[in-house]
N, C-alpha and C positions, 0 to 999 in steps of 0.2 A: 488953610487951617489957621484959625485964630488962636492967639495965646490967651491963657487964663490969667486973671488978675493975680499978681504975686501975693502970696499969703505970708503974713507975718510969721517968723520962725517961732516955734513953741516956747523956746527959752526967753523970748522977748514979750510973751503974752502975759496979761494979768490973769488972775485966777478965774475970773468970769469969762474972759476970752478963751481961755484954755478949756473950760467946761463946754462952751458953745462949739468950739472947733472939734472936740473929741466925742460929742454926744452920739455921733453915728456909731461908735464902737460899743455903746451901751445896749444896742438892739440884739435880740437873740434870733437865731435861725436866719442869719443873713444869707445862708446858702440857698434859701427858698427864693431869694430875689435874683439869683444868678440867671443869666440868659446866654445863649450862644453868641460867640464873637461875630461881629460883622466882618466882611472881607477887609475893610480898612483896618479894623482892630486886629484881625488875624495877621495881617502883613506887619503891623507894628510889633506884635508879639514875636513873630518869627525873627525880625531884625534884632529885637532885644535879646533873644535867646542865642543868636548866632555869635560864635566866638571864632577867632582865627584858629585854624587847626594847628596843633603842635606838629611841627614838621621835623622830619629827619634831616640830618645834615645834607644839604644840597651840594651841587658841584661848587667847589671853591670855598666850602665851609668845613670846619672841623670842631668837634667838641673837645674842650680841654678842661683840666682841673686846675684851679688857682686857689692858693691859700690867701685869705684876707683876714685881718683883724675883725672881730665881731662888730666893733663900733664902726669901722669903716664900711663894712657890709650894710649895717643898719642905715648909715647916712646915704649910701648908694641906693638902697631900696626906697628910702623916703624921697630922694630926689627923683628917681625914676617914676614913682607914683605921682609925684607933684607934676611932672612933665607929661604924664600919661603915656609913657613908653616903657618897654621892658628893660630889665637890668642889662640884658645882652646888648640892646641898642645903646643904652647909656654908656656902657663900658667901651663899645666899639667907637662911639662918637668921641669919647675922651681920648682914646688911643690915636684916632685919626688927627685930632687937634694937636696932640703932643708930637706926633711924627711930622706934621706940617711945620710946627714951630722949630723943630730940630733940623728941618730941611731934608728929612728922610722920605717924605711922601711925594 
């Protein structure tokens, strides 16, 4: 599969470049141009739709309630999103590091 040429972000485009890049959205009845997905496209669509299931607590796991300041929680959420992991994983990683530093792990 070849990669497409990287397109300049909209916010960096001039007015003329922006008009050219978005003229496809000026067309009406684009649904008439729709066609069935090829097997390769269908496989990509299925992968894009797939999400890891929300699991119940497994063996060795337990759900707990923790009180955090809103600002701390916001920072935690932002960092987890930046690292593309869940808040659960971020908090668990932080606790493991802290326990290792303290010699408890």
